[in-house]
Backbone as numpy.savetxt, mean C-alpha at the origin, in Angstrom:
# Nx Ny Nz CAx CAy CAz Cx Cy Cz
-23.50 -4.01 2.53 -22.09 -3.66 2.87 -21.84 -4.02 4.35
-20.89 -4.99 4.49 -20.68 -5.60 5.81 -19.42 -4.93 6.39
-19.66 -3.89 7.21 -18.58 -3.12 7.80 -18.14 -3.78 9.16
-17.16 -3.06 9.69 -16.57 -3.60 10.97 -17.65 -3.40 12.06
-18.32 -2.24 12.14 -19.28 -1.97 13.17 -20.74 -1.83 12.73
-20.95 -1.69 11.41 -22.25 -1.47 10.87 -22.54 -2.37 9.70
-23.84 -2.71 9.51 -24.31 -3.49 8.43 -25.31 -2.59 7.62
-25.05 -2.42 6.34 -25.80 -1.50 5.52 -26.42 -2.10 4.26
-27.73 -1.91 4.04 -28.29 -2.30 2.72 -28.51 -0.95 1.98
-28.10 -0.89 0.69 -28.26 0.27 -0.10 -28.74 -0.11 -1.48
-29.77 0.48 -1.89 -30.44 0.26 -3.28 -30.81 1.58 -3.87
-30.70 1.66 -5.19 -30.98 2.87 -5.92 -32.49 3.31 -5.66
-32.75 4.56 -5.63 -34.13 5.06 -5.43 -34.97 4.70 -6.58
-34.38 4.63 -7.79 -35.23 4.35 -8.96 -35.94 2.97 -8.86
-35.26 2.02 -8.19 -35.90 0.71 -8.13 -37.22 0.80 -7.37
-37.21 1.50 -6.25 -38.45 1.59 -5.50 -39.45 2.59 -6.19
-39.04 3.56 -6.87 -40.04 4.35 -7.58 -40.68 3.58 -8.73
-39.94 2.68 -9.33 -40.51 1.85 -10.36 -41.66 1.03 -9.82
-41.57 0.53 -8.54 -42.56 -0.30 -8.01 -43.49 0.55 -7.12
-43.33 1.94 -7.17 -44.20 2.81 -6.42 -44.23 2.51 -4.95
-43.02 2.32 -4.46 -42.84 2.05 -2.96 -42.29 3.30 -2.36
-43.01 4.02 -1.47 -42.49 5.19 -0.86 -41.51 4.87 0.22
-40.63 5.85 0.52 -39.56 5.69 1.50 -40.10 5.40 2.88
-41.24 6.04 3.24 -41.68 5.82 4.63 -42.33 4.53 4.86
-42.50 3.72 3.83 -43.00 2.34 4.03 -41.92 1.28 4.16
-40.65 1.67 3.96 -39.46 0.69 4.07 -38.98 0.61 5.46
-38.85 -0.55 6.01 -38.38 -0.75 7.37 -37.78 -2.16 7.55
-37.09 -2.34 8.61 -36.59 -3.62 8.97 -37.72 -4.38 9.75
-37.54 -5.67 10.12 -38.63 -6.35 10.86 -39.24 -5.56 12.02
-38.42 -4.83 12.70 -38.92 -3.91 13.75 -39.29 -2.59 13.11
-40.48 -2.19 13.21 -40.99 -1.01 12.52 -40.23 0.28 12.95
-39.62 0.31 14.10 -38.95 1.51 14.54 -37.60 1.72 13.81
-37.14 0.74 13.14 -35.86 0.82 12.32 -36.20 0.90 10.85
-36.19 2.25 10.42 -36.65 2.58 9.06 -35.47 2.95 8.12
-35.78 2.84 6.82 -34.71 3.24 5.82 -34.70 4.78 5.75
-33.62 5.20 5.20 -33.39 6.62 4.91 -32.91 6.95 3.59
-33.08 8.12 3.08 -32.65 8.49 1.79 -31.28 9.23 1.93
-30.36 8.89 1.01 -29.06 9.50 1.00 -28.49 9.57 -0.37
-27.93 10.71 -0.70 -27.43 10.91 -2.12 -25.87 10.78 -2.05
-25.35 9.92 -2.88 -23.87 9.54 -2.92 -23.48 9.74 -4.34
-22.52 10.72 -4.57 -22.07 10.93 -5.87 -23.12 11.45 -6.89
-24.11 12.14 -6.33 -25.19 12.58 -7.23 -26.26 11.56 -7.45
-26.14 10.42 -6.92 -27.13 9.32 -7.09 -27.96 9.10 -5.79
-29.27 9.19 -5.84 -30.04 9.01 -4.62 -30.22 7.52 -4.33
-30.13 7.11 -3.00 -30.30 5.75 -2.59 -31.20 5.73 -1.41
-31.85 4.54 -1.21 -32.51 4.19 -0.01 -31.65 3.32 0.79
-31.42 3.65 2.05 -30.43 2.89 2.87 -30.95 2.46 4.19
-30.66 1.21 4.66 -30.97 0.83 5.97 -29.61 0.46 6.62
-29.27 1.28 7.67 -27.99 1.09 8.32 -28.12 0.92 9.82
-27.66 -0.25 10.32 -27.77 -0.42 11.75 -26.38 -0.91 12.26
-26.21 -0.63 13.55 -24.95 -1.12 14.21 -25.23 -2.52 14.71
-24.12 -3.28 14.99 -24.21 -4.59 15.41 -24.91 -4.67 16.78
-24.78 -3.56 17.53 -25.43 -3.60 18.87 -26.97 -3.53 18.75
-27.52 -2.93 17.64 -28.94 -2.88 17.45 -29.44 -3.96 16.51
-28.59 -4.89 16.21 -29.02 -6.04 15.33 -30.27 -6.70 15.83
-30.23 -7.16 17.10 -31.41 -7.91 17.61 -32.62 -7.01 17.80
-32.33 -5.73 18.24 -33.44 -4.81 18.40 -34.19 -4.52 17.16
-33.48 -4.46 16.05 -34.17 -4.15 14.78 -34.76 -5.42 14.04
-34.69 -6.53 14.69 -35.35 -7.72 14.16 -34.41 -8.66 13.38
-33.13 -8.59 13.70 -32.22 -9.53 13.10 -32.50 -10.97 13.40
-32.21 -11.85 12.48 -32.43 -13.27 12.65 -31.46 -13.86 13.65
-31.74 -14.98 14.28 -30.80 -15.55 15.22 -29.39 -15.85 14.48
-28.34 -15.52 15.23 -27.06 -15.68 14.58 -26.75 -17.14 14.22
-26.19 -17.34 13.05 -25.78 -18.70 12.61 -24.28 -18.76 12.74
-23.87 -19.75 13.44 -22.34 -19.98 13.73 -21.96 -21.34 13.34
-20.61 -21.32 12.94 -19.90 -22.60 12.86 -18.56 -22.41 13.46
-17.61 -23.28 13.27 -16.38 -23.17 13.93 -15.51 -22.09 13.34
-15.82 -21.51 12.18 -15.00 -20.53 11.52 -15.61 -19.17 11.29
-16.97 -19.14 11.12 -17.66 -17.91 10.76 -18.90 -17.70 11.60
-19.40 -16.49 11.56 -20.70 -16.06 12.14 -21.47 -15.19 11.16
-22.77 -15.50 11.04 -23.61 -14.81 10.04 -24.69 -14.03 10.60
-24.84 -12.76 10.16 -25.92 -11.89 10.58 -26.92 -11.80 9.33
-28.20 -12.02 9.50 -29.19 -11.94 8.48 -30.31 -11.04 8.85
-30.71 -10.20 7.83 -31.73 -9.12 8.08 -32.67 -9.10 6.85
-33.83 -8.48 7.07 -34.76 -8.25 5.94 -35.21 -6.88 5.85
-35.28 -6.34 4.66 -35.78 -4.99 4.42 -37.23 -5.14 3.80
-38.25 -4.62 4.42 -39.59 -4.86 4.00 -40.32 -3.63 3.65
-41.29 -3.69 2.75 -42.15 -2.56 2.52 -43.54 -2.86 3.06
-44.14 -1.87 3.64 -45.49 -2.07 4.11 -46.47 -2.22 3.05
-47.51 -2.97 3.31 -48.58 -3.16 2.32 -49.25 -1.83 1.98
-49.54 -1.53 0.65 -50.23 -0.32 0.28 -51.72 -0.61 0.16
-52.39 -0.15 1.15 -53.81 -0.39 1.29 -54.62 0.63 0.54
-55.52 0.24 -0.31 -56.43 1.14 -1.02 -57.90 0.67 -0.73
-58.56 1.47 0.12 -59.82 1.06 0.52 -59.70 -0.09 1.51
-60.22 -1.21 1.08 -60.13 -2.46 1.97 -59.37 -3.53 1.07
-58.56 -3.07 0.14 -57.82 -4.18 -0.60 -56.36 -3.78 -0.74
-55.49 -4.75 -1.09 -54.10 -4.53 -1.35 -53.78 -5.13 -2.71
-53.28 -4.30 -3.64 -52.95 -4.81 -4.99 -51.60 -4.95 -5.22
-50.74 -4.05 -4.76 -49.25 -4.11 -4.98 -48.66 -5.13 -3.97
-47.62 -5.86 -4.64 -46.96 -6.85 -3.78 -46.07 -6.21 -2.76
-45.80 -6.87 -1.65 -44.83 -6.44 -0.65 -43.41 -6.82 -1.07
-42.57 -5.82 -1.02 -41.16 -6.07 -1.38 -40.40 -6.57 -0.11
-39.64 -7.58 -0.27 -38.79 -8.18 0.75 -37.46 -8.46 0.29
-36.50 -7.83 0.87 -35.17 -7.97 0.46 -34.36 -8.54 1.62
-33.77 -9.72 1.45 -33.05 -10.42 2.55 -31.60 -10.23 2.26
-30.83 -9.98 3.22 -29.31 -9.93 3.08 -28.59 -10.43 4.29
-27.34 -11.00 4.08 -26.57 -11.61 5.06 -25.16 -11.08 5.07
-24.56 -10.91 6.19 -23.15 -10.58 6.34 -22.49 -11.70 7.10
-21.46 -12.19 6.56 -20.73 -13.36 7.17 -19.33 -12.84 7.57
-18.98 -12.97 8.84 -17.68 -12.51 9.37 -16.88 -13.77 9.90
-15.58 -13.72 9.67 -14.73 -14.83 10.15 -14.45 -14.50 11.64
-14.25 -15.66 12.38 -13.79 -15.45 13.74 -12.36 -15.04 13.71
-11.93 -14.28 14.71 -10.58 -13.90 14.81 -9.90 -14.93 15.74
-8.81 -15.55 15.21 -8.09 -16.57 15.97 -6.61 -16.19 16.11
-6.01 -16.51 17.16 -4.55 -16.24 17.35 -3.83 -17.51 17.41
-2.73 -17.62 16.65 -1.86 -18.77 16.77 -0.44 -18.27 16.99
0.43 -19.07 17.53 1.78 -18.71 17.87 2.75 -19.83 17.53
4.01 -19.38 17.18 5.06 -20.25 16.98 6.19 -19.97 17.99
7.18 -20.95 18.07 8.24 -20.74 19.01 9.20 -19.61 18.50
9.02 -19.09 17.27 9.81 -17.97 16.72 8.85 -17.17 15.88
9.16 -15.84 15.81 8.25 -14.96 15.01 8.54 -15.12 13.56
7.41 -15.14 12.76 7.46 -15.07 11.31 6.42 -14.06 10.92
6.90 -12.80 11.00 5.88 -11.65 10.78 6.44 -10.82 9.62
5.72 -10.83 8.46 6.14 -10.04 7.33 6.16 -8.58 7.72
7.14 -7.87 7.22 7.22 -6.41 7.43 6.37 -5.72 6.35
5.41 -4.92 6.76 4.56 -4.31 5.81 4.08 -2.99 6.34
3.47 -2.24 5.53 2.76 -0.93 5.83 1.30 -1.15 5.61
0.48 -0.79 6.52 -1.01 -0.93 6.27 -1.74 0.27 6.86
-2.92 0.47 6.31 -3.76 1.54 6.76 -5.23 1.14 6.53
-6.07 1.72 7.27 -7.53 1.51 7.18 -8.15 2.63 6.50
-8.90 2.37 5.39 -9.56 3.41 4.62 -11.10 3.15 4.73
-11.83 4.23 4.71 -13.31 4.12 4.81 -14.00 4.71 3.62
-14.81 3.93 2.98 -15.59 4.44 1.78 -16.96 3.89 1.79
-17.96 4.77 1.70 -19.38 4.36 1.66 -19.78 3.44 2.79
-19.47 3.84 4.00 -19.79 3.11 5.27 -19.05 1.82 5.42
-18.04 1.55 4.61 -17.32 0.30 4.55 -15.84 0.49 4.85
-15.29 -0.32 5.69 -13.86 -0.23 5.93 -13.05 -1.13 5.07
-11.90 -0.62 4.62 -11.05 -1.46 3.80 -9.55 -1.35 4.35
-8.89 -2.45 4.40 -7.45 -2.46 4.86 -6.61 -2.66 3.66
-5.68 -1.66 3.47 -4.76 -1.63 2.32 -3.34 -1.84 2.89
-2.54 -2.68 2.21 -1.23 -2.99 2.64 -0.19 -2.80 1.56
1.02 -2.38 1.93 2.16 -2.39 1.00 3.30 -3.26 1.59
3.77 -4.25 0.78 4.74 -5.23 1.22 5.79 -5.35 0.27
7.05 -5.58 0.64 8.20 -5.93 -0.19 8.50 -7.35 -0.16
8.74 -7.92 -1.31 9.01 -9.41 -1.42 10.43 -9.64 -1.94
10.97 -10.80 -1.59 12.32 -11.12 -1.96 12.52 -11.49 -3.42
11.48 -11.92 -4.15 11.68 -12.26 -5.60 10.37 -12.08 -6.28
10.41 -12.39 -7.60 9.21 -12.17 -8.44 8.10 -13.11 -8.23
8.29 -14.12 -7.42 7.18 -15.09 -7.12 6.15 -14.42 -6.12
6.59 -13.43 -5.43 5.72 -12.76 -4.40 5.16 -13.71 -3.39
6.02 -14.61 -2.93 5.53 -15.59 -1.93 6.27 -15.39 -0.63
7.43 -14.79 -0.61 8.24 -14.61 0.61 8.47 -13.14 0.82
7.94 -12.52 1.86 7.94 -11.16 2.20 9.09 -10.97 3.25
9.73 -9.82 3.14 10.77 -9.47 4.13 10.11 -9.36 5.53
10.79 -10.05 6.53 10.28 -9.92 7.90 11.18 -9.03 8.73
12.04 -8.26 8.10 12.82 -7.22 8.80 13.21 -6.20 7.72
13.74 -5.12 8.15 14.19 -4.02 7.20 15.06 -4.69 6.13
14.73 -4.68 4.85 15.53 -5.39 3.78 16.78 -4.60 3.51
17.83 -5.32 3.16 19.07 -4.83 2.75 19.30 -5.35 1.25
19.36 -4.41 0.31 19.38 -4.84 -1.08 20.55 -4.17 -1.85
21.19 -4.99 -2.67 22.31 -4.53 -3.43 21.92 -3.51 -4.54
22.74 -2.64 -4.84 22.46 -1.72 -5.94 22.18 -2.53 -7.23
21.24 -2.04 -8.07 20.69 -2.68 -9.26 20.01 -3.95 -9.09
19.92 -4.51 -7.90 19.03 -5.70 -7.67 17.57 -5.18 -7.71
16.59 -6.10 -8.06 15.24 -5.79 -8.21 14.57 -5.63 -6.80
13.81 -4.68 -6.70 12.96 -4.57 -5.51 11.48 -4.76 -5.93
10.90 -5.73 -5.27 9.51 -6.20 -5.63 8.51 -5.68 -4.66
7.56 -4.86 -5.17 6.60 -4.19 -4.30 5.10 -4.65 -4.63
4.39 -4.88 -3.65 2.94 -5.26 -3.80 2.09 -4.30 -2.91
1.17 -3.71 -3.55 0.14 -2.90 -2.87 -1.25 -3.48 -3.08
-2.00 -3.83 -2.04 -3.30 -4.58 -2.25 -4.26 -4.17 -1.18
-5.59 -4.41 -1.48 -6.70 -4.39 -0.55 -6.75 -5.75 0.10
-6.39 -5.89 1.35 -6.44 -7.16 2.02 -7.80 -7.52 2.55
-8.55 -6.55 2.92 -9.93 -6.71 3.48 -10.78 -5.54 3.05
-11.92 -5.77 2.47 -12.46 -7.03 1.91 -11.74 -7.35 0.71
-11.57 -8.68 0.34 -10.68 -9.11 -0.72 -11.31 -9.06 -2.15
-12.53 -8.92 -2.21 -13.11 -9.05 -3.62 -14.11 -7.95 -3.97
-13.97 -6.74 -3.43 -14.96 -5.72 -3.77 -14.35 -4.57 -4.41
-13.46 -3.81 -3.66 -12.91 -2.56 -4.19 -11.87 -2.75 -5.28
-11.70 -1.83 -6.08 -10.61 -1.75 -7.08 -9.62 -0.67 -6.47
-8.34 -1.04 -6.56 -7.28 -0.15 -5.99 -6.59 0.50 -7.08
-6.42 1.83 -6.94 -5.58 2.65 -7.77 -4.38 3.16 -7.10
-3.20 2.86 -7.64 -1.90 3.41 -7.05 -1.54 4.65 -7.93
-1.60 5.80 -7.39 -1.46 7.06 -8.09 0.02 7.40 -8.17
0.60 7.60 -7.01 1.99 8.08 -6.97 2.87 7.08 -6.07
4.07 6.93 -6.45 5.08 6.29 -5.63 6.41 6.97 -5.70
7.00 7.22 -4.54 8.26 7.97 -4.65 9.08 7.47 -3.48
10.39 7.76 -3.47 11.34 7.41 -2.45 11.91 8.61 -1.85
12.15 8.61 -0.52 12.75 9.74 0.21 13.92 9.18 1.08
14.73 10.12 1.62 15.80 9.71 2.48 15.31 9.68 3.99
14.17 10.15 4.16 13.61 10.10 5.57 12.22 9.44 5.56
11.74 9.23 6.72 10.43 8.56 6.86 9.26 9.53 6.53
9.60 10.85 6.41 8.51 11.82 6.08 8.26 11.82 4.57
7.06 11.53 4.09 6.78 11.54 2.71 6.83 12.87 2.07
6.54 13.95 2.74 6.44 15.25 2.19 7.64 16.08 2.49
8.79 15.48 2.69 9.96 16.21 3.01 10.53 17.12 1.86
10.93 18.28 2.12 11.48 19.22 1.11 12.90 19.50 1.32
13.45 18.97 2.38 14.83 19.31 2.77 15.75 18.18 2.28
15.29 17.07 1.80 16.10 15.99 1.36 15.74 15.49 -0.07
16.54 14.68 -0.66 16.34 14.28 -2.03 15.15 13.40 -2.14
14.41 13.46 -3.25 13.25 12.68 -3.55 13.39 12.14 -4.98
13.04 10.93 -5.15 13.01 10.23 -6.52 11.68 9.54 -6.76
10.99 9.97 -7.85 9.62 9.49 -8.24 9.74 8.28 -9.12
8.95 7.29 -8.73 8.82 6.01 -9.48 7.55 5.93 -10.33
6.44 6.35 -9.74 5.14 6.34 -10.40 4.50 7.72 -10.28
3.89 8.25 -11.40 3.13 9.50 -11.31 1.81 9.29 -12.02
0.72 9.59 -11.40 -0.61 9.32 -11.93 -0.78 7.88 -12.36
-0.07 7.00 -11.64 -0.09 5.55 -11.95 0.75 5.13 -13.13
1.53 6.07 -13.74 2.35 5.78 -14.96 3.85 5.75 -14.45
4.66 5.00 -15.18 6.04 4.79 -14.90 6.78 6.14 -15.17
7.69 6.56 -14.22 8.53 7.69 -14.48 10.01 7.30 -14.36
10.27 6.11 -13.78 11.62 5.63 -13.63 11.79 4.43 -14.76
12.76 4.51 -15.53 12.98 3.59 -16.62 13.13 2.20 -16.14
13.49 1.96 -14.89 13.64 0.53 -14.43 12.36 -0.02 -13.86
11.36 0.71 -13.71 10.06 0.30 -13.14 9.36 -0.57 -14.15
8.89 -1.74 -13.68 8.08 -2.67 -14.47 6.77 -2.96 -13.76
5.70 -2.68 -14.36 4.36 -3.06 -13.76 4.19 -4.55 -13.99
4.13 -5.31 -12.94 3.99 -6.77 -13.15 2.55 -7.20 -13.00
1.69 -6.52 -12.33 0.27 -6.80 -12.30 -0.47 -5.54 -11.80
-1.46 -5.19 -12.58 -2.27 -4.08 -12.15 -3.75 -4.54 -12.30
-4.43 -4.56 -11.14 -5.84 -5.05 -11.16 -6.78 -3.87 -11.17
-7.44 -3.66 -12.27 -8.48 -2.64 -12.33 -9.61 -3.20 -13.18
-9.70 -4.50 -13.33 -10.72 -5.15 -14.07 -11.83 -5.62 -13.13
-12.96 -5.92 -13.70 -14.06 -6.38 -12.88 -14.51 -7.74 -13.33
-14.63 -8.65 -12.39 -15.01 -9.99 -12.73 -16.49 -10.23 -12.63
-16.90 -11.52 -12.45 -18.28 -11.87 -12.41 -19.00 -11.26 -11.24
-20.16 -10.83 -11.50 -20.98 -10.19 -10.38 -20.47 -8.83 -9.99
-19.71 -8.15 -10.79 -19.23 -6.76 -10.53 -18.10 -6.84 -9.46
-17.49 -7.95 -9.19 -16.44 -7.99 -8.20 -15.04 -7.84 -8.88
-14.16 -7.16 -8.17 -12.81 -6.96 -8.70 -12.08 -8.23 -8.40
-11.07 -8.53 -9.27 -10.40 -9.78 -9.23 -9.09 -9.64 -8.41
-8.61 -10.87 -7.91 -7.25 -10.94 -7.22 -7.11 -9.95 -6.06
-8.18 -9.71 -5.41 -8.15 -8.89 -4.19 -7.75 -7.44 -4.38
-7.83 -7.00 -5.67 -7.46 -5.53 -5.99 -6.08 -5.26 -5.54
-5.18 -5.60 -6.43 -3.75 -5.38 -6.11 -2.98 -4.87 -7.33
-1.82 -4.23 -7.02 -0.82 -3.72 -7.97 0.52 -4.20 -7.59
1.22 -4.77 -8.54 2.68 -5.29 -8.21 3.54 -4.60 -9.25
4.74 -4.12 -8.78 5.75 -3.54 -9.67 7.09 -3.84 -9.01
8.09 -3.65 -9.93 9.52 -3.79 -9.50 10.35 -2.59 -9.94
11.41 -2.32 -9.32 12.35 -1.32 -9.82 13.78 -1.72 -9.41
14.77 -1.18 -10.04 16.18 -1.51 -9.72 16.58 -0.66 -8.49
17.19 -1.30 -7.58 17.67 -0.63 -6.35 18.68 0.43 -6.66
18.51 1.56 -5.93 19.43 2.70 -6.09 19.77 3.34 -4.77
20.55 4.33 -4.71 20.80 5.08 -3.53 20.96 6.51 -3.95
20.71 7.37 -2.98 20.91 8.82 -3.16 22.42 9.17 -3.12
22.70 10.18 -3.82 24.17 10.68 -3.86 24.66 10.98 -2.48
23.85 11.76 -1.76 24.22 12.31 -0.40 23.63 11.28 0.64
24.26 11.35 1.80 23.77 10.53 2.91 22.58 11.21 3.56
21.72 10.42 4.25 21.72 8.96 4.36 21.36 8.23 3.07
21.91 7.00 2.95 21.67 6.18 1.76 20.37 5.34 1.88
19.80 5.21 3.06 18.61 4.33 3.25 17.46 4.99 2.56
16.51 4.23 2.07 15.39 4.66 1.33 14.06 4.46 2.11
13.11 5.28 1.93 11.74 5.13 2.42 10.79 5.23 1.25
9.97 4.21 1.07 9.07 4.16 -0.12 7.68 4.61 0.37
7.02 5.50 -0.50 5.70 6.05 -0.17 4.81 5.84 -1.42
3.61 5.45 -1.20 2.63 5.32 -2.32 1.34 5.99 -1.88
0.77 6.79 -2.72 -0.61 7.33 -2.49 -1.60 6.46 -3.25
-2.69 6.11 -2.67 -3.68 5.13 -3.24 -5.05 5.69 -3.13
-5.96 5.14 -3.97 -7.37 5.46 -3.89 -8.15 4.20 -4.10
-9.42 4.22 -3.58 -10.33 3.13 -3.78 -11.45 3.52 -4.73
-11.85 2.55 -5.52 -13.04 2.74 -6.40 -13.91 1.52 -6.26
-15.21 1.83 -6.41 -16.16 0.72 -6.42 -16.12 0.05 -7.82
-16.57 -1.25 -7.99 -16.50 -1.85 -9.27 -17.05 -1.12 -10.41
-18.18 -0.40 -10.24 -18.81 0.39 -11.30 -18.04 1.61 -11.69
-17.01 2.01 -10.87 -16.25 3.19 -11.06 -14.82 2.81 -11.35
-14.51 1.55 -11.72 -13.16 1.04 -11.73 -12.29 1.89 -12.78
-12.93 2.48 -13.80 -12.09 3.27 -14.78 -11.45 4.45 -14.05
-11.94 4.96 -13.02 -11.32 6.11 -12.34 -10.05 5.72 -11.61
-9.90 4.36 -11.42 -8.66 3.89 -10.78 -7.69 3.32 -11.80
-8.01 3.46 -13.06 -7.14 2.89 -14.10 -6.41 3.95 -14.84
-5.07 3.98 -14.78 -4.27 5.11 -15.47 -4.35 5.00 -16.94
-4.24 6.12 -17.66 -4.21 6.09 -19.11 -2.88 6.59 -19.54
-1.85 5.69 -19.39 -0.51 6.08 -19.65 -0.14 6.29 -21.05
-0.88 5.61 -21.97 -0.52 5.78 -23.42 -1.39 6.78 -24.12
-2.27 7.58 -23.33 -3.11 8.53 -23.91 -2.82 9.90 -23.33
-3.02 10.91 -24.13 -2.78 12.29 -23.63 -4.04 12.86 -23.00
-5.09 12.09 -22.98 -6.36 12.55 -22.37 -6.27 12.33 -20.82
-6.53 13.34 -20.14 -6.42 13.33 -18.68 -7.55 12.46 -18.13
-7.32 11.88 -17.03 -8.33 10.98 -16.36 -9.38 11.97 -15.78
-10.57 11.39 -15.77 -11.76 12.09 -15.16 -11.46 12.51 -13.74
-11.88 13.73 -13.32 -11.60 14.13 -11.99 -12.31 13.26 -11.01
-11.64 12.95 -9.92 -12.18 12.00 -8.89 -13.31 12.64 -8.16
-14.31 11.80 -7.80 -15.38 12.25 -7.03 -14.98 12.52 -5.67
-15.69 13.42 -5.00 -15.26 13.73 -3.59 -15.38 12.63 -2.63
-16.28 11.61 -3.00 -16.56 10.56 -2.02 -15.55 9.40 -2.26
-14.55 9.47 -2.99 -13.56 8.52 -3.19 -12.62 8.54 -2.00
-12.16 7.33 -1.61 -11.26 7.27 -0.45 -9.86 7.32 -0.98
-9.04 8.10 -0.33 -7.59 8.27 -0.58 -6.78 7.95 0.63
-5.56 7.38 0.45 -4.67 7.07 1.55 -3.23 7.11 1.15
-2.35 7.05 2.12 -0.96 7.16 1.90 -0.28 6.00 2.74
0.54 5.23 2.06 1.31 4.16 2.69 2.80 4.46 2.64
3.51 4.17 3.70 4.98 4.39 3.77 5.65 3.12 4.32
6.77 2.72 3.63 7.48 1.55 4.03 9.03 1.90 4.12
9.68 1.35 5.17 11.03 1.63 5.26 11.53 1.41 6.68
12.92 1.45 6.83 13.81 1.83 5.79 14.18 0.60 4.92
14.60 0.94 3.66 15.15 -0.08 2.79 16.59 0.27 2.73
17.43 -0.61 3.24 18.90 -0.29 3.29 19.69 -0.77 2.06
20.61 0.01 1.67 21.49 -0.32 0.54 22.65 -1.06 0.95
22.88 -2.21 0.30 24.14 -2.98 0.48 25.29 -2.28 -0.15
26.14 -1.67 0.72 27.30 -0.96 0.20 28.52 -1.85 0.14
29.37 -1.74 -0.87 30.57 -2.51 -0.93 31.54 -2.14 0.18
32.26 -3.08 0.75 33.23 -2.85 1.77 34.32 -1.92 1.33
34.62 -0.82 2.04 35.71 0.10 1.73 36.96 -0.37 2.51
38.17 -0.45 1.84 39.32 -0.86 2.56 39.68 0.23 3.62
39.87 -0.19 4.82 40.19 0.77 5.93 41.68 0.65 6.21
42.33 1.71 6.30 43.82 1.76 6.55 43.98 1.33 8.00
44.86 0.34 8.24 45.13 -0.19 9.55 46.10 0.72 10.32
46.13 0.55 11.64 46.96 1.43 12.44 48.49 1.08 12.19
48.67 -0.22 11.90 50.07 -0.62 11.71 50.63 0.00 10.48
49.72 0.07 9.35 50.16 0.74 8.12 50.46 2.19 8.30
49.56 2.80 9.13 49.67 4.19 9.37 51.03 4.60 10.12
51.47 3.61 10.96 52.76 3.86 11.71 53.93 3.44 10.88
53.84 2.31 10.15 55.05 1.78 9.47 55.34 2.63 8.24
54.27 3.20 7.57 54.58 3.97 6.38 55.40 5.21 6.63
55.16 6.06 7.62 56.07 7.17 7.88 57.56 6.68 8.25
57.63 5.61 9.06 58.97 5.09 9.41 59.71 4.66 8.22
59.04 3.94 7.30 59.64 3.53 6.07 60.16 4.71 5.19
59.32 5.69 5.14 59.76 6.85 4.38 61.00 7.52 4.92
60.95 7.59 6.29 62.19 8.26 6.93 63.39 7.46 6.70
63.32 6.10 6.83 64.45 5.26 6.64 64.93 5.33 5.15
64.06 5.39 4.26 64.45 5.49 2.76 65.13 6.81 2.60
64.54 7.84 3.07 65.13 9.14 2.94 66.53 9.28 3.52
66.63 8.64 4.74 67.94 8.69 5.37 69.05 7.95 4.65
68.61 6.73 4.08 69.52 5.91 3.28 69.96 6.64 2.07
69.04 7.33 1.40 69.33 8.09 0.20 70.35 9.23 0.53
70.12 9.93 1.61 71.10 10.99 2.02 72.48 10.41 2.31
72.56 9.20 2.98 73.73 8.65 3.34 74.56 8.28 2.04
73.84 7.71 1.02 74.50 7.43 -0.24 75.01 8.68 -0.85
74.26 9.77 -0.84 74.70 11.00 -1.43 76.01 11.51 -0.75
75.98 11.37 0.57 77.18 11.76 1.35 78.36 10.94 1.05
78.20 9.63 0.87 79.37 8.79 0.54 79.91 9.11 -0.82
79.00 9.30 -1.81 79.36 9.69 -3.14 80.13 11.01 -3.11
79.63 11.92 -2.32 80.31 13.26 -2.31 81.65 13.18 -1.72
81.95 12.34 -0.66 83.27 12.13 -0.11 84.16 11.46 -1.07
83.64 10.49 -1.78 84.46 9.76 -2.75 84.88 10.69 -3.90
84.05 11.58 -4.25 84.42 12.61 -5.30 85.50 13.55 -4.85
85.46 13.99 -3.55 86.53 14.84 -2.96 87.82 14.13 -3.00
87.89 12.94 -2.62 89.15 12.19 -2.57 89.76 12.18 -3.97
88.99 11.93 -4.92 89.47 11.83 -6.28 90.07 13.16 -6.72
89.43 14.20 -6.33 89.96 15.57 -6.71 91.29 15.81 -6.08
91.36 15.47 -4.68 92.68 15.69 -3.97 93.77 14.87 -4.54
93.52 13.59 -4.90 94.54 12.69 -5.49 94.99 13.27 -6.77
94.03 13.77 -7.59 94.39 14.35 -8.89 95.34 15.55 -8.77
95.01 16.46 -7.78 95.87 17.63 -7.59 97.27 17.28 -7.16
97.44 16.20 -6.28 98.72 15.84 -5.77 99.52 15.18 -6.91
């Protein structure tokens, strides 16, 4: 396991018991750096864990470098089992290498930075970076580089993935919901649920890709990602902006079933082990494109009352003329 600060070799205890190799005989090239026993999820392992600072001290091989990567190589050895003046059991030697890319910075004359939410999760001595990003269309090639503004009923394309390491963990997206504020656990504002236990709860949600399969060598495919879409909406009350939240968990390849929802079955998923990594991603704001509302102009507000007054005055004048004409007719008739 090639972590950010530590390099770890982990193997099941049963392997060494089969070859009758005791724990106290396992060491790195420097005898002072020994293996330890640790139980993870009820399974005992023999582990050799060193920091990068102690790499050379524990007998690490000379670093191998090229223009893009740097490699750390170590060996886990078992001491020879001496009986009398002979050795019959073979010495176990396990070699392992961690390859890290160099970090390089490039710049353009203008920024092209996708807007995304990311977090660092730690599981079994290994760091994993998980990201949530919104894309402009179903090709998932162009991410929004600023807070998106989307029309009602237009599709919102969401991708949640493990970006580092790209081919080890399986990602489970448990819950996704929208709120009116950036706080995912708000109880004072409206909340709308999109996914619950990994299953669709909004009729417009479409799961476009869910990776919980395991490929060759026990590695998860496509960088462990989930893609889904939903129709844009807004809350009845203001504010109309949305904040999207998703709770996620990481599973190792041999436990990938725990990160796979059973939406068509009434059987509940197996309870998660305590050592599974959980995290929460939040993205926003997602702004709603509102139709322009006609605004009354100041001229209309002034002209309208004047027009009403003139109309009313003209109507009264006509009534007065008609009344006078009626009186004259009555007087002429009497005479």
